[in-house]
N, C-alpha and C positions, 0 to 999 in steps of 0.2 A: 393382490390380498390386503385388504383394507389394516388403516393401523390401530384399529381395534383387535382385529383379528391376530396379527402380530403380538400384541402388549399380552391377548391370553394366551396365546402358544408358549411365551416363553415366563409364564408368571412374572410379569413386569414387578410387582411390587417385592415380591418375594428376591428376583434377581437382584434389585438395588442393594436390598438390604444386606446383600451376600459380600457386593461391590465398596459398600458402605464398610461394614466390618472388617476386609481388606485395607481398603484406605488407613483406616485407624491405624492398625498393626505395620503396614509399609512405613507410616510418620515416627512410629514408634523406634521402627528398626534404624532406619537412618539416624537419629538421635540416641538412640541407645549405643551404637556401634562406632563413635568417633571416626577416625580416621580411616575407618575399611568401611566404607559410606559410599553411595552414589554423589555425595558432595554434602553440602550444608543442606540445610531445609532451604536455605533460597537461593539455591542455586539452578540454571534453569537446564542443567542436565537430571537432575533430581526430578523437578518436575516434571519433565520428557519422560524418565522411567514410572513415573506416578500415573500419568496418560496410557501409556502401555498397559500397566498393571489395571486400571479403570477398563480400559476397554477389552483388554485378554479378559478378564474374569469375569466382567459381563457376558463375551461371547460363549464364556466354558460353561457357566451358570445355564445361558439360553442354552446350549445345545443338551444338557444334561436333563433340562425342563422336557424339550422336544422329543428325545428317546423316549423319555418316561411315558410322554402321552403317544409315541406310536406304540408301544407296548400295550400300553392301558385303553386302545381308542375305544375296544367293546365295552369295555367298565366304562368309563367316561359317560357311555350313552345310558349308563342307567341311574348316575346321580344328576340330582337338580342342580347343584356347584357346578358341576362340570360338562354337561350338557349341550351347553352353548358355544363350547371349545371349538375350532375352526375344522378339526379333524372328524367327532365325533357327528359334529352339526351339516358333516360333509360338504363343507365349503374349501376343505382341504384334504387331499388325499395321503394313506400311509408313505406312500413313496414320495412324495413331494416335502412333507415333513421329515422324512429321513434323509435327503438330498439337503436340505436345509439344518438341518442339525449337524452332518456330519461337516460340513460348508462352515458351517460357526463353529464345531470343534477344534478343528485344524489350524482356523487360523488365529484362534484364543491361542492355544495349547502353540503354535509361533511364536506368539506376542509374548507369551508367559515365559516362554522354553528361550527369549533372546535376554532375559533378566538373568537368568541363570539356570542352568540345566533341573538342579533339584526343586526348582519352581514351574518349571515344565511336567515332569514328572508326577508331581502331587497334585496339579492339574489334571491330568490323565488317570490319575488313582481317582481321584474326585470323581470324575464323570462316569467310570467304569463300576463303583463301591454302589454309587445313586441309582443308576438308569439299571443294571445287570444284577444287582445283588439286593440292595431297600426296595427297590418296585416291585418284583415276584414275592418277595416276601410277606408284604403287606397284608396278601391274602392266606397265609402258610400260619405265621407265630408272633405274638408280640414284641419279642424277639428284632424283627424289623424295625421297631424303634431304637434301640442298640444299635444297629448295624446304622441305621441313617440318622444318627446324633453324629457319626463319624464327618462325612460330608457335609452336614451340618455344621460340623466346627472348624473344618477345615480351613475356610476361608482367613479366620484367625492366623493360622499357621501359612496359610500362602503367601498371604500380606506382609509377612514379617520374614520372611525368608525370600522375597520380592525384595527387598528392602535394603540386601546385600552383595555385592558384585560376588562375592565367592558363598552362594548360601547356606547355612548354617542351623541347623535348629540347637535352642539356648534355652535358659532356663525361664528366660522373659517368653519366648514362643512358647514354651509349654505351659505356662502359667495363662497367657492369651487362648490358647486352645482348650483348657481345663476349664475357664468360668464359659467359654459357650459352649463346653460339650455338656456338661454339666444342665447348664439353661436349657439346653436343648428337650431333655427328658420332660420338665414339666412344663414347657412350652408345645412340646409336641399330644401329650395328653391332654391339656387344656383343650386344644383343638379338636383331640378327637372325641373328646366329651360332648362337647357342643354340637360336630357331627354326624357323633354315632349313628343316626337312624340312615343319615345319609349313606354313611361309608359301607354298613350292612348290604343295602340294596346292590352295591357291588362285592361282597363279602372279606372286607378288609377289618383284618384283628389288628387294630392300633392300642385300644386301651389294655392295662396289666392284666386283670381277669376277662379280656373281651367282654365286661357289661359296665354299665355307669352305676356301681356295687361301692361299699364301704371299701373293701379291699384295694379297688384302684385309685380310692381317694387316697387311701394310709400311703400306699406307696408313693402318689403324688407328693404328699406332704413328708416324705424322708426325703427324696430329693430335691426338693425346697430348704430342706434342714443343713443337708450337704453342699448347698449352693453358699451358704451364707459363710462358712471358712473359708469356702474354696474361693469367695469373691475378696476377702482380706489377704492373699496372697500376693498379690503386689506391694501393698504396706506391710506385711514379716518380712518379705524378703528385701526391703528396703528400695524396691522399685518406685513407688509410691509412698506419697508423705501421708499425714491425718487427715487431710480433704479429703484425698479419692479413699482412703481409707473407711469415715465416716459418711459419706455418701454411698459406698460402694454397702456397707453395713443399713444404711435406713433404706436403700432400696430393695436388700434381701430379705431383710423382716418385715418388710411392707409385702413382698412377694410370696412371704410364708403366710403371714395374715390371712392372703387371698387363698391359700390353698387351704389354710385351718377353715376358713370359709366353704369351701366345696366339702369337705371332708365333714362339717357340720350339720350341711342341707342336704348334699346330694342332688344340688338343682344346677340346672342347665345354667340360669341364669349368674350366679356365681363362679360356675365356669367361664361363660364369656366373659367377668373381669378380671379373672386370671389370666384368661389369654390374650386381654388388652395390654394388662399390666406386663404382659412379657414381651410386649411390641417397643414399650416401653423401658423394660429394665435394662435390659441388652444395650441397646447406644446410648444412655446417661453412664453407664458404668464403665462403657469402652473411653466416651467421652472425656470423662472424668480424667481416666487412668491418662489420657494421652496428654490434658491442660495440664495435670498435674507433673507429668514426665518430661515436656517442652519448657516447663517454669525451671525447673532443676538449674 
């Protein structure tokens, strides 16, 4: 199998963003938990465990994507954006994809579980929810976006839990999860708006009303509005200063403005702007939280 085929199989860009998000949460957890950590930010132990998180997170996410494509191989043949993936294009069998997915899933779960038990359990839950709940629901109901937003936001939680020898979920972990969870909805619907014609070929129902209409745009704007106060939670609870609060507010308002542009025009071009805005929003806000947190 060529490197380009492997990249398409595991959805490399999506997998990279997942690992990036988990990495930021991991470093925040190390800084936040004082004496109950893997060591300081400058210790070899901390960075060895960070490498375990990166490798394990990459493998687990790749496995979930692999299972997704095994299940949807016949549907992927129908859509322009997916028909050249290795399984629908006939360059890999579903049996090969399943074996590869199982191997990556087991290896990734082992690496994450070696950090602490809760991290391993959350990774398994993420795979199961994405591949075996979200994937089949995409053809049945727009509720699939809600289900998909959970594994989509779990990397922030997994990364934070992995940053502690005795992994636990605290207020900071829930804040990191909440920001990524709410962001998922606007992100999903912007993509669904742009790709709706292609999605319909496979029978996917991802827009709130299953149509590119004003009601779908209104729901998208509502979640963009909710994201504004949610993005300020780090500052509100005292985990972030005014810098992270200011940057998060500006980013959220720009994101909201882009969603209002979609509501105003209902055009694919505006949805595409919102989609690209979503790619920038999350890493900027997360990085700002990280830098502000470390600077304390």
